[in-house]
C-alpha positions in Angstrom: 53.4 283.6 -108.3 52.2 280.0 -108.4 52.2 278.2 -105.1 52.5 274.5 -104.6 54.6 274.1 -107.7 58.1 272.7 -107.6 58.0 272.6 -103.8 60.8 270.0 -103.3 64.5 269.5 -103.8 65.7 265.9 -103.8 69.1 264.3 -103.4 69.2 260.7 -104.6 71.7 258.1 -103.4 72.6 255.0 -105.4 73.4 251.4 -104.4 76.7 251.3 -106.2 78.1 254.2 -104.2 78.3 256.5 -107.2 78.0 260.2 -106.6 74.5 261.4 -105.4 72.4 263.4 -107.8 70.4 266.5 -106.9 67.2 267.7 -108.5 66.2 271.3 -107.4 62.7 271.7 -108.7 60.5 268.6 -108.1 56.7 269.1 -108.2 55.3 265.6 -107.6 57.3 263.2 -105.4 55.2 260.2 -106.6 55.9 260.9 -110.2 59.6 261.6 -109.4 59.9 258.2 -107.7 58.4 256.5 -110.9 61.0 258.4 -113.0 63.8 257.1 -110.8 62.5 253.6 -111.0 62.5 253.9 -114.8 65.6 256.0 -115.5 67.8 255.3 -112.5 66.8 251.8 -111.4 69.8 251.5 -109.0 68.7 254.3 -106.7 68.7 253.3 -103.0 67.1 256.2 -101.2 66.2 259.9 -101.6 66.3 262.7 -99.1 63.5 265.2 -99.7 63.8 268.9 -98.7 61.4 271.8 -98.8 62.9 273.8 -101.6 62.0 277.3 -100.4 63.3 276.9 -96.9 65.9 274.1 -97.3 64.4 272.2 -94.4 64.7 268.4 -94.5 61.4 266.7 -94.9 61.8 262.9 -95.1 63.9 260.1 -96.5 62.2 257.6 -98.8 63.7 254.2 -99.6 63.2 252.5 -102.9 60.1 250.3 -102.7 58.5 252.4 -100.1 55.3 254.3 -101.0 56.1 257.9 -101.9 53.1 260.2 -101.6 52.5 262.9 -104.2 52.6 265.9 -101.9 53.7 265.1 -98.3 53.1 267.8 -95.7 55.9 269.0 -93.4 
C-alpha cells in the first residue's frame, strides 16, 4: 500500500454562505489551494483533516500560505 498519498480530507467553506463542499482524497494541499483559487474563487477557508484518522489538522484562510504536506 502506498503511504503519503491522499493523506487529507478537506471541507471548504464559501464567502456567500453556500453549502460547504468536501473532498475526501487530497494529496497536495498547496496544489489543492491553487485549484480552489482557480475553480472556486469565492472560497473563504478550508478545514483540513488527516484522512485515515479523521483528526482535525488545521484551518487555512484564503490568501494564507498553504504548505504542500503539513505535519500533524
